[in-house]
VOROLO-666873 format. One line per field, with one value per residue: residue number from 1; residue in one letter; x, y, z of N, C-alpha, C, O in turn. Coordinates in steps of 0.1 Angstrom, whole numbers. Atoms other than C-alpha are relative to their C-alpha. Layout:
# VOROLO-666873
torvex: c(NUM  ...)
nupa: c(A  ...)
n_px: c(X  ...)
n_py: c(Y  ...)
n_pz: c(Z  ...)
ca_px: c(X  ...)
ca_py: c(Y  ...)
ca_pz: c(Z  ...)
c_px: c(X  ...)
c_py: c(Y  ...)
c_pz: c(Z  ...)
o_px: c(X  ...)
o_py: c(Y  ...)
o_pz: c(Z  ...)
This chain:
# VOROLO-666873
torvex: c(1  2  3  4  5  6  7  8  9  10  11  12  13  14  15  16  17  18  19  20  21  22  23  24  25  26  27  28  29  30  31  32  33  34  35  36  37  38  39  40  41  42  43  44  45  46  47  48  49  50  51  52  53  54  55  56  57  58  59  60  61  62  63  64  65  66  67  68  69  70  71  72  73  74  75  76  77  78  79  80  81  82  83  84  85  86  87  88  89  90  91  92  93  94  95  96  97  98  99  100  101  102  103  104  105  106  107  108  109  110  111  112  113  114  115  116  117  118  119  120  121  122  123  124  125  126  127  128  129  130  131  132  133  134  135  136  137  138  139  140  141  142  143  144  145  146  147  148  149  150  151  152  153  154  155  156  157  158  159  160  161  162  163  164  165  166  167  168  169  170  171  172  173  174  175  176  177  178  179  180  181  182  183  184  185  186  187  188  189  190  191  192  193  194  195  196  197  198  199  200  201  202  203  204  205  206  207  208  209  210  211  212  213  214  215  216  217  218  219  220  221  222  223  224  225  226  227  228  229  230  231  232  233  234  235  236  237  238  239  240  241  242  243  244  245  246  247  248  249  250  251  252  253  254  255  256  257  258  259  260  261  262  263  264  265  266  267  268  269  270  271  272  273)
nupa: c(M  Y  Q  R  G  T  S  R  W  F  I  H  G  L  I  V  L  L  A  V  V  Y  L  I  P  V  Y  L  T  I  I  T  S  L  K  A  P  A  D  I  N  L  M  T  A  W  K  P  P  A  H  P  Y  W  A  S  Y  A  T  A  I  S  K  F  A  P  S  L  E  N  S  I  V  L  A  I  S  A  T  L  L  S  A  A  L  G  S  I  N  G  Y  V  L  C  K  W  E  F  P  G  A  R  F  V  L  P  L  V  V  F  G  M  F  I  P  Y  Q  S  I  L  V  P  L  F  Q  F  M  R  R  I  G  L  Y  G  G  L  P  G  L  V  L  V  H  V  V  Y  G  L  P  I  T  T  L  L  F  R  S  F  Y  A  E  I  P  D  E  L  L  G  A  A  F  I  D  G  A  D  F  L  G  I  Y  R  W  L  V  L  P  L  S  G  P  P  F  L  V  V  A  I  W  Q  F  T  Q  I  W  N  E  F  L  F  A  V  T  L  A  R  P  A  S  Q  P  I  T  V  A  L  A  N  L  A  G  G  Q  A  V  S  W  N  L  P  M  A  G  S  V  L  A  A  L  P  T  V  V  V  Y  V  L  L  G  R  Y  F  I  R  G  L  L  A  G  A  L  K  G)
n_px: c(1  -2  -15  -7  2  -7  -14  -2  0  -13  -11  1  -3  -14  -7  1  -8  -14  -2  0  -13  -10  1  -3  -12  2  8  -8  -9  7  5  -12  -5  9  0  -11  -9  5  11  -4  -4  6  13  9  -6  10  10  -3  -2  11  -3  -12  -12  -5  -14  -9  -1  -8  -13  -4  -3  -12  -11  -3  1  -12  1  11  -5  -8  8  7  -9  -5  10  4  -10  -3  11  1  -11  1  11  -4  -9  7  8  -9  -4  11  2  -11  0  13  2  -13  -8  -15  -6  0  11  8  -7  -2  12  -1  -11  5  11  -6  -3  12  -1  -12  4  -8  -11  -11  -9  -1  -14  -6  7  -5  -13  0  5  -11  -10  4  3  14  5  4  9  12  -3  -3  12  8  -6  2  14  3  -5  6  13  0  5  15  5  -2  9  13  1  -1  12  10  -4  2  14  1  -2  -12  4  1  -14  -5  6  -7  -14  2  3  -13  -5  -11  3  3  12  12  2  4  13  11  1  1  14  9  -6  5  2  -12  -7  8  -3  -14  -2  5  -8  -13  1  3  -11  -11  4  0  -13  -8  -14  -10  0  -8  -14  -6  2  -4  12  6  6  8  14  9  0  -11  3  9  -7  -9  8  6  -10  -6  4  13  6  13  5  9  -8  -3  13  4  -9  4  12  -4  -8  9  10  -2  3  14  7  -3  8  14  4  -4  1  8  -8  -11  5  2  -13  -6  7  0  -9  1  10  -3  11)
n_py: c(12  -3  -3  13  7  -8  2  14  0  -7  9  11  -5  -3  13  5  -8  3  13  -1  -6  10  11  -5  6  14  2  -2  11  12  -1  -1  14  7  -6  3  -11  -10  -7  -8  -14  -9  -4  11  6  3  9  14  6  7  15  1  6  8  4  -7  7  12  -4  -4  12  7  -9  -3  13  1  -11  4  11  -6  -7  10  6  -11  -5  11  5  -11  -2  11  -1  -12  3  9  -7  -10  7  3  -13  -6  8  -2  -14  -2  9  4  -11  1  -13  -9  3  -12  -8  7  -2  -13  1  8  -7  -11  4  -4  -14  -2  1  9  -7  -4  12  8  2  10  13  6  4  12  12  5  6  13  9  2  -10  5  11  -1  1  -13  -8  5  -4  -14  -2  5  -9  -13  2  4  -10  0  13  2  -9  6  12  -4  -6  11  8  -7  3  14  -1  7  11  11  5  5  14  9  2  9  13  7  -5  -10  -12  3  8  -9  -6  11  7  -9  -13  2  3  -12  -10  -1  -14  -8  6  -4  -15  -1  6  -9  -12  2  4  -12  -9  6  2  -13  -7  -2  -6  11  10  -5  -3  11  12  0  1  13  2  -12  3  -6  -15  -5  4  -9  -13  1  1  -13  -11  -2  -12  4  9  5  -2  11  10  -3  -1  14  4  -7  7  13  -2  -5  10  7  -8  -2  12  2  -9  3  12  0  -13  -1  6  -9  -10  7  3  -13  -4  11  -4  -14  -3  5  1)
n_pz: c(8  14  1  -1  13  10  -2  4  15  4  -3  9  13  0  1  14  9  -2  5  14  3  -3  9  14  5  1  13  12  1  5  14  9  1  9  13  10  0  9  -5  -12  3  -10  3  -4  -12  -10  6  -1  13  6  0  -9  6  -11  3  -9  -12  4  1  -13  -8  4  -1  -14  -8  -9  -10  -9  -9  -10  -10  -9  -9  -10  -10  -9  -9  -9  -9  -10  -9  -8  -9  -10  -8  -7  -10  -11  -6  -8  -12  -9  -5  -8  -11  -6  -5  0  -1  12  9  3  10  13  8  7  11  11  7  7  13  9  4  8  15  8  8  -9  -3  12  4  -9  1  13  -3  -9  7  8  -8  -6  11  3  10  14  1  -9  -15  -5  -1  -11  -13  -2  -4  -13  -10  1  -4  -14  -10  0  -4  -15  -7  1  -9  -14  -4  -2  -11  -12  -5  -6  -15  -5  -9  9  2  -13  -2  9  -6  -12  5  4  13  -1  8  14  0  -1  13  10  -3  -4  7  14  5  -1  8  13  5  4  11  12  2  5  13  11  1  6  14  9  0  7  14  6  -2  12  -2  -3  11  12  -3  -7  7  15  8  -1  -13  -3  0  11  0  8  14  5  2  11  12  2  1  14  8  6  -8  4  -13  -4  -7  -14  -8  -3  -10  -12  -5  -5  -12  -11  -4  -12  -12  0  -4  -14  -8  2  -7  -14  -5  -12  -10  -2  -10  -12  -6  -5  -12  -10  -10  -2  -10  -13  -9)
ca_px: c(209  209  245  256  241  256  291  288  280  309  333  321  323  358  369  355  372  405  401  394  425  446  433  440  476  464  438  463  488  463  448  483  494  465  473  493  525  510  480  499  499  490  458  442  460  427  408  406  417  390  407  430  466  474  508  523  517  531  562  565  563  590  612  609  607  643  637  604  620  647  621  602  632  645  612  602  635  643  608  609  644  637  604  620  649  626  604  634  647  613  610  644  641  606  609  646  663  700  724  719  686  669  696  696  660  665  697  679  649  673  681  646  656  689  683  695  716  737  751  751  788  802  776  788  824  816  796  825  849  830  823  786  784  764  742  709  724  739  706  688  713  709  671  671  694  677  643  653  645  608  603  618  597  565  571  582  550  529  549  545  508  515  512  544  524  517  554  561  537  554  588  575  563  599  602  634  636  638  612  587  593  589  558  540  550  555  520  505  525  503  491  525  540  512  518  556  553  530  550  584  572  558  588  614  594  592  627  650  681  698  688  704  736  743  733  747  722  716  705  685  648  618  620  654  644  615  636  662  635  619  651  659  654  625  603  574  553  529  557  569  532  524  555  544  510  527  551  523  501  518  516  480  469  486  468  434  435  452  445  419  442  470  449  439  475  486  459  465  495  483  455  459  434)
ca_py: c(-516  -499  -486  -521  -536  -508  -513  -551  -546  -521  -546  -574  -553  -542  -578  -588  -559  -567  -604  -594  -571  -599  -625  -603  -615  -651  -647  -632  -659  -687  -673  -664  -700  -712  -691  -699  -678  -660  -649  -632  -594  -564  -557  -590  -596  -596  -618  -655  -678  -691  -725  -734  -742  -771  -777  -751  -773  -804  -785  -770  -804  -819  -788  -782  -819  -819  -786  -798  -830  -809  -787  -817  -834  -801  -790  -824  -834  -799  -796  -830  -824  -788  -800  -829  -808  -779  -803  -815  -780  -767  -796  -791  -753  -756  -785  -789  -765  -760  -732  -703  -717  -683  -668  -696  -691  -654  -662  -689  -667  -639  -660  -652  -616  -621  -612  -636  -610  -602  -638  -648  -642  -659  -687  -692  -694  -718  -741  -743  -750  -779  -793  -789  -761  -768  -797  -804  -816  -782  -765  -788  -780  -743  -744  -766  -743  -712  -727  -738  -705  -704  -741  -741  -711  -727  -760  -743  -722  -754  -774  -747  -756  -792  -793  -800  -822  -845  -848  -853  -882  -898  -893  -910  -939  -945  -925  -906  -872  -887  -913  -886  -869  -902  -916  -885  -852  -865  -881  -847  -828  -832  -795  -779  -804  -796  -758  -762  -785  -761  -731  -746  -763  -731  -710  -735  -742  -705  -695  -681  -664  -694  -716  -693  -687  -720  -745  -754  -755  -793  -789  -757  -758  -746  -710  -705  -724  -701  -670  -682  -689  -655  -636  -638  -612  -630  -648  -670  -660  -690  -713  -695  -688  -725  -732  -707  -725  -758  -744  -728  -759  -778  -749  -741  -777  -778  -747  -757  -791  -782  -745  -749  -772  -746  -720  -745  -755  -718  -712  -745  -730  -695  -698  -704  -715)
ca_pz: c(1054  1020  1026  1036  1004  983  998  992  955  952  968  946  915  924  929  895  878  894  884  848  847  862  837  806  802  807  779  755  763  756  724  710  717  696  666  635  632  602  622  650  647  668  649  658  691  711  686  693  664  641  639  669  658  681  664  687  717  699  690  725  741  720  722  760  771  785  803  817  830  847  863  876  890  906  921  935  950  964  979  996  1010  1022  1038  1056  1069  1078  1098  1118  1123  1135  1159  1174  1177  1192  1216  1225  1248  1242  1248  1224  1211  1213  1190  1164  1152  1144  1125  1105  1097  1087  1057  1043  1039  1020  983  957  939  970  973  936  929  961  956  920  932  960  937  913  941  955  920  919  894  862  872  889  922  927  920  943  971  966  967  997  1017  1005  1014  1049  1067  1056  1060  1095  1105  1092  1110  1142  1143  1139  1164  1190  1192  1202  1241  1259  1283  1253  1246  1283  1285  1255  1272  1304  1283  1272  1239  1234  1216  1181  1190  1200  1167  1147  1165  1177  1160  1125  1122  1132  1106  1076  1074  1076  1052  1027  1031  1027  998  978  987  979  947  932  943  929  897  889  899  872  886  902  872  846  865  883  857  822  793  796  832  830  838  817  829  813  781  777  782  757  731  735  733  696  669  651  675  665  695  694  705  736  746  743  763  789  792  796  822  842  843  871  896  885  890  924  936  921  937  970  974  1001  1021  1017  1036  1062  1068  1071  1098  1116  1134  1136  1162  1199  1225)
c_px: c(3  15  8  -1  8  15  4  1  12  12  0  4  15  8  -1  8  15  3  1  14  11  0  3  13  -2  -8  8  10  -6  -4  12  6  -8  -1  11  10  -4  -11  3  4  -8  -15  -11  4  -11  -10  4  1  -13  2  13  12  7  15  10  3  8  15  6  4  13  12  4  0  12  -1  -11  4  10  -8  -7  9  5  -11  -4  10  4  -11  0  12  -2  -12  4  10  -7  -8  9  5  -10  -2  11  0  -12  0  13  7  14  6  0  -12  -8  6  0  -12  1  10  -5  -10  6  3  -11  2  13  -4  10  12  12  10  3  15  8  -6  5  14  1  -5  11  11  -3  -4  -14  -6  -5  -10  -12  3  4  -12  -9  5  -3  -14  -3  5  -7  -15  -1  -6  -15  -6  2  -10  -14  -2  1  -13  -11  3  -2  -14  -2  3  12  -4  -2  13  6  -5  7  14  -1  -3  12  5  11  -4  -3  -12  -13  -3  -5  -14  -11  -1  -2  -14  -9  4  -5  -3  12  8  -7  3  14  2  -6  8  14  -1  -2  12  12  -4  1  13  8  14  10  1  9  15  8  -1  5  -13  -7  -8  -10  -15  -8  0  11  -2  -10  6  9  -8  -6  10  7  -6  -14  -6  -14  -8  -10  7  3  -13  -5  9  -3  -12  4  8  -8  -10  3  -4  -15  -8  2  -9  -15  -4  3  -1  -7  8  12  -4  -2  13  7  -7  1  10  0  -10  3  -13  -11)
c_py: c(2  3  -13  -8  7  -3  -14  -1  7  -9  -11  4  3  -13  -6  8  -3  -14  1  6  -10  -11  4  -6  -15  -3  2  -11  -13  2  2  -14  -8  5  -4  12  11  9  9  14  9  4  -10  -7  -5  -10  -14  -6  -7  -15  -1  -7  -8  -4  7  -8  -13  3  4  -12  -7  9  2  -13  -1  10  -3  -11  6  7  -9  -6  10  3  -11  -3  11  2  -11  2  12  -2  -9  7  11  -6  -3  12  6  -7  3  14  3  -8  -4  13  -3  14  8  -3  12  9  -8  2  13  0  -8  8  12  -4  3  13  3  -1  -9  7  3  -12  -7  -2  -9  -14  -7  -5  -12  -12  -6  -7  -13  -10  -3  10  -7  -11  1  -2  13  9  -4  4  14  3  -6  9  13  -1  -4  10  0  -13  -2  9  -5  -12  4  6  -11  -8  7  -2  -13  2  -7  -11  -13  -7  -6  -13  -10  -3  -10  -14  -7  5  10  12  -3  -9  8  7  -10  -4  10  13  -2  -4  12  11  1  14  8  -6  4  15  1  -6  9  12  -2  -5  11  9  -6  -2  13  8  0  3  -11  -10  5  2  -12  -13  1  -3  -14  -2  11  -4  8  15  6  -4  10  14  0  0  13  11  2  12  -3  -11  -4  -2  -11  -10  3  2  -14  -6  6  -7  -13  1  4  -11  -7  8  3  -12  -2  9  -2  -12  1  14  2  -6  9  11  -6  -3  13  4  -10  4  14  4  -7  -1  -9)
c_pz: c(-15  -2  0  -14  -11  1  -4  -15  -5  2  -10  -14  -2  -1  -14  -10  2  -6  -15  -5  2  -10  -15  -6  -2  -13  -12  -2  -7  -15  -10  -2  -10  -14  -9  0  -9  5  12  -4  10  -3  5  13  10  -6  1  -14  -5  0  9  -7  11  -3  9  12  -3  -1  13  9  -4  2  15  9  9  11  10  10  10  10  10  10  11  10  10  10  10  10  10  10  10  10  11  10  8  12  12  7  9  13  11  6  8  13  7  5  1  1  -13  -9  -4  -11  -14  -9  -7  -11  -12  -8  -7  -14  -10  -6  -8  -15  -8  -6  9  2  -13  -4  10  -1  -13  2  9  -7  -9  8  5  -11  -3  -9  -13  0  9  14  6  2  11  14  3  4  13  11  0  5  15  10  0  4  15  8  0  9  14  5  2  12  14  6  6  15  4  9  -8  -2  13  3  -9  6  12  -4  -6  -14  2  -9  -14  -1  1  -13  -10  3  4  -8  -15  -5  1  -10  -14  -5  -3  -12  -13  -4  -6  -14  -12  -1  -7  -15  -9  -1  -9  -15  -8  1  -13  2  3  -12  -11  3  6  -7  -15  -8  1  13  4  -1  -11  0  -9  -15  -6  -3  -12  -13  -4  -2  -13  -7  -6  8  -5  13  4  7  14  9  3  11  14  7  6  13  12  5  13  13  1  5  15  9  -2  8  15  6  14  12  4  11  13  8  5  14  11  11  4  11  13  8  -7)
o_px: c(10  20  18  9  13  22  14  10  18  20  11  11  21  18  9  15  22  14  9  20  21  11  4  12  4  -5  8  13  -1  -2  11  11  -3  -9  22  5  -2  -14  -6  14  -17  -22  -22  1  -10  -19  15  -5  -20  -8  23  10  16  21  21  14  16  24  18  14  21  23  16  1  10  2  -9  1  9  -4  -8  6  6  -8  -6  8  5  -9  -2  10  1  -11  1  9  -3  -9  6  6  -8  -5  8  1  -12  -5  12  10  19  -1  4  -12  -13  0  2  -10  -2  8  -2  -10  1  4  -9  -4  16  -8  21  23  24  21  10  19  14  1  8  17  9  1  12  17  6  -8  -18  -18  2  -16  -13  -4  0  -13  -15  -2  -6  -17  -12  -2  -10  -21  -12  -13  -21  -16  -7  -15  -21  -12  -7  -18  -19  -6  -3  -16  -12  14  15  4  1  15  13  2  9  19  8  1  11  15  10  -15  -13  -20  -23  -14  -15  -22  -22  -11  -10  -18  -20  -2  1  1  13  14  0  5  16  9  1  11  17  7  5  15  18  5  5  14  9  23  20  12  16  23  20  4  3  -23  -19  -16  -15  -19  -2  -1  9  2  -8  4  10  -3  -7  6  16  -14  -22  -1  -22  -6  -12  2  0  -13  -10  4  -2  -13  0  7  -5  -15  -7  -10  -21  -17  -7  -15  -23  -14  -5  4  -2  7  17  4  2  14  13  0  -1  7  8  -10  8  -23  -22)
o_py: c(-5  -1  -14  -13  0  -5  -17  -8  2  -10  -15  -3  0  -13  -11  2  -4  -16  -6  1  -11  -16  -4  -11  -21  -12  -5  -14  -19  -7  -3  -17  -18  1  -8  23  23  20  15  15  4  6  -6  -19  -15  -16  -18  -1  -13  -22  3  -17  -3  -10  2  -8  -17  -4  1  -12  -10  4  3  -11  -4  7  -1  -11  2  6  -7  -7  7  3  -8  -4  9  6  -8  0  11  3  -7  6  14  1  -1  13  11  -1  5  16  13  -3  -12  22  -13  23  3  2  13  18  -1  5  14  6  -5  8  16  5  3  16  15  -12  -10  2  3  -10  -18  -13  -19  -24  -19  -16  -21  -23  -18  -17  -22  -21  -13  11  -16  -13  11  4  16  16  4  9  18  11  0  12  18  9  -3  7  0  -13  -7  4  -5  -13  -2  4  -9  -11  0  0  -16  6  -18  -21  -24  -19  -16  -22  -21  -15  -18  -23  -18  1  18  13  2  -8  4  8  -7  -6  6  17  5  2  12  22  7  18  14  1  6  18  8  0  11  16  5  0  12  14  1  1  13  19  -9  -2  -12  -14  -3  3  -12  -23  12  -7  -14  -11  11  -12  15  21  16  5  13  20  10  6  17  23  10  19  6  -23  4  -12  -13  -17  -5  -1  -16  -13  -1  -9  -17  -7  1  -10  -9  3  4  -10  -6  5  0  -12  -5  16  9  -1  9  13  0  -1  12  9  -7  1  19  15  -18  6  -11)
o_pz: c(-21  -12  -7  -18  -20  -10  -10  -20  -15  -7  -16  -22  -12  -9  -20  -19  -9  -12  -21  -14  -6  -14  -23  -17  -12  -21  -22  -13  -16  -23  -21  -13  -15  -22  -3  2  -6  0  17  -11  16  6  8  15  17  1  -3  -23  3  2  5  -14  18  6  11  17  6  4  16  16  5  6  18  21  21  23  22  21  22  22  22  22  23  22  22  22  22  22  22  22  22  22  23  22  20  22  24  20  20  23  22  18  16  23  16  -3  6  -2  -23  -20  -16  -16  -24  -21  -20  -22  -23  -20  -18  -23  -22  -17  -11  -19  -4  -5  4  6  -13  -7  5  0  -12  -2  7  -5  -10  4  7  -8  -9  -11  -18  -11  17  23  18  12  18  22  14  13  21  21  11  10  21  19  11  11  22  18  10  16  23  16  11  20  24  18  12  19  0  11  -3  -2  12  8  -4  5  14  2  -10  -18  11  -14  -19  -11  -5  -17  -18  -7  4  -13  -21  -15  -6  -10  -23  -16  -14  -19  -23  -15  -16  -22  -22  -13  -16  -23  -20  -11  -17  -24  -19  -5  -21  -5  -4  -15  -18  -6  5  -2  -21  -2  2  13  15  -9  -19  -11  -16  -23  -18  -13  -19  -23  -16  -3  -14  -2  -5  8  -8  20  16  16  23  21  14  19  24  19  17  23  24  16  21  22  11  13  22  19  8  15  23  18  23  23  15  20  24  20  16  23  22  23  11  16  13  5  -1)
């Protein structure tokens, strides 16, 4: 009993220590964003400001407003499209038998393991050739296609738990393949849609490589704008830190509000029996 209590305290202490270490950059980012430019130096980096300098956030909002708008449009549209297409793909690959079906899913899932860098040059050339280079529609297309493997896999794992007898009963009642999806499968798809939406939104919002190479400055999201601002010779660090806080808020809010449902959605298709 004593050993069990000791090990529990050790584990809890280790968790707290790791959380503190993990939150140190967050603390430094927030207090730096609240300091006036003249107060930012290495000697007082850990010291919170005596009087918060909120002008950094006002400047960041006005400066990064176009990039934030691009990120919102990009993340929401690409998330909705990839979730919808992933749901249809997962349903077809799970409940429809067709020649070569068992080879299609591994090929689709293989796309998850293709690194961005290996396809960047041909992807850039392809986007220019079809006339989608430089704008948000091209970025949306890239994120939808690159997100299809994981969204398809997640939906297929969930749909595999729906009994075939239930679908067979709907077929006997007169529903066709698409009708079964519309009236039976889709209403049961809340958990996987939530998981896919959270996953895709955070991945797309935080993505940098595609955004910096496939979009012109007017269409680039907040991640590129922050990198460009912090890349100069003389940087007023309160401004990029304030921008970083603003850029992180949407994903933080999503996980704070929907984090518990994210775990439930992941487990919904993971248990049998």
